[in-house]
Structures are given as C-alpha cells and as structure tokens.
C-alpha positions in Angstrom: 193.6 71.8 -49.7 193.5 72.5 -46.0 192.6 75.9 -44.5 193.0 77.3 -41.0 189.3 78.3 -40.9 186.1 78.2 -42.8 186.3 81.9 -43.5 189.7 81.5 -45.1 188.4 78.6 -47.2 185.5 80.7 -48.3 187.7 83.7 -49.2 189.9 81.3 -51.3 186.8 80.4 -53.3 186.1 84.0 -53.9 189.6 84.6 -55.1 189.6 81.5 -57.2 186.6 82.7 -59.0 188.1 86.2 -59.6 191.2 84.5 -60.9 189.2 82.3 -63.4 187.4 85.4 -64.5 190.7 87.3 -65.1 190.2 90.0 -62.5 193.2 88.7 -60.6 196.2 86.6 -61.3 199.2 84.9 -59.8 197.2 83.7 -56.7 199.6 82.5 -54.0 198.8 80.9 -50.7 200.6 81.0 -47.4 203.5 83.3 -48.5 206.2 83.6 -45.8 207.8 87.0 -45.0 210.9 86.9 -42.7 211.2 89.9 -40.2 214.9 90.5 -39.7 216.1 93.4 -37.6 219.8 94.2 -37.2 220.7 90.8 -38.8 218.6 88.8 -36.3 215.4 86.9 -37.3 212.7 88.1 -35.1 209.8 86.0 -36.6 208.3 84.8 -39.9 204.9 86.1 -40.9 202.8 84.0 -43.3 200.3 86.0 -45.4 197.2 84.0 -46.3 197.0 85.1 -49.9 199.1 87.3 -52.4 197.8 88.2 -55.8 198.0 90.7 -58.6 194.8 92.8 -58.9 194.5 93.4 -62.6 192.0 96.2 -62.3 193.8 98.1 -59.6 197.2 97.1 -61.1 198.8 96.3 -57.8 199.9 93.4 -55.7 197.4 92.6 -52.9 198.5 91.0 -49.6 195.5 89.7 -47.8 195.1 88.0 -44.5 191.8 86.4 -43.4 191.1 86.8 -39.7 188.2 85.9 -37.4 189.9 87.3 -34.4 193.0 89.7 -34.4 195.3 88.5 -31.6 197.8 90.8 -30.0 200.6 88.7 -31.6 199.2 89.0 -35.0 198.8 92.8 -34.7 202.5 93.2 -33.7 203.6 90.9 -36.6 201.4 92.7 -39.1 202.9 96.1 -38.1 206.4 94.6 -38.3 206.0 93.1 -41.8 204.4 96.2 -43.1 207.2 98.4 -41.8 210.1 96.1 -42.9 208.7 95.1 -46.3 207.0 98.4 -47.1 203.7 96.6 -47.9 200.1 96.9 -46.8 198.2 93.8 -45.5 194.5 93.9 -46.2 192.3 92.0 -43.9 189.3 90.0 -45.1 
C-alpha cells in the first residue's frame, strides 16, 4: 500500500490495530465525495479513512494532514455542508 505521507501510513497502522481488536470495523481508505452544487460538479474530495467506531456507534470520517492548505479547508467545509458529515483530523 502507498500513502501520501508517513503520518498517514502511521495512522493506518493504528486504525488497522483497532480493527483487529474489534474497536472499529469496515475500515475504508481513500473514499471519494462528489461536491455538486446546482447540478454542477465543483470538486471531488477524497477522505483518507472512513470506518465504524463500535464504541461510539458512529461512522468516522478522518483525514490525516501535516499541513492544512487553503484548498483543503474550503473542500472540507464544502463536503461537511453538502454531505452533512463531520471530518475529524488526525
């Protein structure tokens, strides 16, 4: 597997250990979200990790960032508003 950064690879190892221990399940990597406004595709946001947290009983959307670029901040807000989700940052 290839990751965008060492930080993302390390976070994957943590999530994989949690999945193996039964704390989370259905771990998915690089999940795309289309941002469509008034029928027009504005952008596609790719979330690093999506999984079900067994303890909290909720879906978790997680992005690993070393540096939050202005484009990332806008895309994050757009995805959260359009898809009614919250993206956690690790």
